[in-house]
MIBAFI-916074 format. One record per residue (C-alpha): chain; x, y, z. Coordinates in Angstrom, 2 decimals, padded with zeros to 5 digits. Layout:
N
+------+---------+---------+---------+
| unit |    east |   north |      up |
+------+---------+---------+---------+
|    A |       X |       Y |       Z |
...
+------+---------+---------+---------+
//
This chain:
92
+------+---------+---------+---------+
| unit |    east |   north |      up |
+------+---------+---------+---------+
|    A | -157.47 |  142.26 |  014.65 |
|    A | -157.17 |  140.28 |  011.50 |
|    A | -156.99 |  136.64 |  011.44 |
|    A | -153.44 |  136.34 |  010.52 |
|    A | -152.38 |  139.18 |  013.22 |
|    A | -150.69 |  137.74 |  016.33 |
|    A | -151.28 |  139.13 |  019.81 |
|    A | -147.94 |  140.11 |  021.61 |
|    A | -146.16 |  137.47 |  023.28 |
|    A | -148.59 |  134.67 |  021.90 |
|    A | -145.86 |  132.73 |  019.76 |
|    A | -144.13 |  132.48 |  023.26 |
|    A | -146.75 |  131.10 |  024.84 |
|    A | -147.04 |  128.53 |  021.89 |
|    A | -143.33 |  127.69 |  022.31 |
|    A | -143.94 |  127.07 |  026.13 |
|    A | -147.22 |  125.21 |  025.27 |
|    A | -144.91 |  123.19 |  022.70 |
|    A | -142.55 |  122.21 |  025.54 |
|    A | -145.56 |  121.67 |  028.08 |
|    A | -147.06 |  119.21 |  025.15 |
|    A | -143.76 |  117.19 |  024.58 |
|    A | -143.28 |  116.77 |  028.40 |
|    A | -146.88 |  115.46 |  028.48 |
|    A | -146.26 |  113.28 |  025.83 |
|    A | -143.36 |  111.55 |  027.57 |
|    A | -145.94 |  111.21 |  030.33 |
|    A | -148.37 |  109.37 |  027.92 |
|    A | -145.87 |  106.90 |  026.99 |
|    A | -144.92 |  106.19 |  030.28 |
|    A | -148.99 |  105.70 |  031.57 |
|    A | -149.52 |  103.54 |  028.58 |
|    A | -146.76 |  101.16 |  029.65 |
|    A | -147.53 |  101.44 |  033.56 |
|    A | -151.11 |  100.72 |  032.36 |
|    A | -150.20 |  097.85 |  030.39 |
|    A | -148.34 |  096.00 |  033.46 |
|    A | -151.36 |  096.77 |  035.61 |
|    A | -153.46 |  095.27 |  032.99 |
|    A | -151.19 |  091.91 |  033.14 |
|    A | -150.98 |  092.19 |  037.14 |
|    A | -154.56 |  092.43 |  037.31 |
|    A | -155.34 |  089.45 |  034.94 |
|    A | -153.27 |  087.28 |  036.95 |
|    A | -154.99 |  088.34 |  040.40 |
|    A | -158.29 |  087.84 |  038.63 |
|    A | -157.18 |  084.29 |  037.16 |
|    A | -156.14 |  083.47 |  040.63 |
|    A | -158.94 |  085.37 |  042.92 |
|    A | -161.91 |  084.81 |  041.04 |
|    A | -162.11 |  088.51 |  041.28 |
|    A | -160.26 |  091.62 |  040.37 |
|    A | -158.27 |  093.52 |  042.93 |
|    A | -160.53 |  096.93 |  043.86 |
|    A | -157.46 |  098.90 |  044.27 |
|    A | -156.03 |  098.53 |  041.23 |
|    A | -159.58 |  098.80 |  039.86 |
|    A | -159.42 |  102.17 |  041.24 |
|    A | -156.27 |  103.11 |  040.03 |
|    A | -157.18 |  102.29 |  036.09 |
|    A | -159.90 |  104.29 |  036.21 |
|    A | -157.81 |  107.40 |  037.73 |
|    A | -155.43 |  106.50 |  035.35 |
|    A | -157.68 |  106.47 |  032.41 |
|    A | -159.28 |  109.94 |  033.27 |
|    A | -155.44 |  111.31 |  033.59 |
|    A | -154.88 |  109.74 |  029.92 |
|    A | -158.30 |  111.70 |  028.96 |
|    A | -156.64 |  115.00 |  030.34 |
|    A | -153.59 |  114.36 |  028.46 |
|    A | -155.18 |  113.65 |  025.35 |
|    A | -157.69 |  116.69 |  025.71 |
|    A | -153.90 |  119.24 |  026.46 |
|    A | -152.36 |  117.56 |  023.50 |
|    A | -155.45 |  118.38 |  020.95 |
|    A | -156.26 |  121.72 |  022.41 |
|    A | -159.26 |  120.95 |  024.05 |
|    A | -158.26 |  122.36 |  026.74 |
|    A | -155.52 |  124.72 |  028.10 |
|    A | -155.25 |  122.93 |  031.62 |
|    A | -151.99 |  120.87 |  032.04 |
|    A | -152.41 |  117.89 |  033.37 |
|    A | -151.12 |  116.40 |  036.63 |
|    A | -147.87 |  117.09 |  037.81 |
|    A | -148.78 |  120.55 |  037.28 |
|    A | -152.58 |  120.08 |  038.64 |
|    A | -154.47 |  117.46 |  040.72 |
|    A | -154.28 |  113.94 |  039.83 |
|    A | -157.77 |  112.99 |  038.81 |
|    A | -160.14 |  110.72 |  040.69 |
|    A | -161.40 |  107.67 |  040.06 |
|    A | -164.68 |  108.51 |  038.63 |
+------+---------+---------+---------+
//
């Protein structure tokens, strides 16, 4: 195949990927809003208790992993579609 030739069905696949990319971009923006709210709550908790909430720390780590998965998908670094089309990432 030459560089410009297209395999049958690949145009349809790129349009489906485009739809998933649009959905993942919306999910990214929603997650960023949630992350901002969590950060403010975590700051207030740390201010009042002199220590951050461990569950929010874990949630923040998993949210960061999820955002990384979205970015990798949007930039074509991976073909795996992130949550809700796959498992939610662990807090690593």
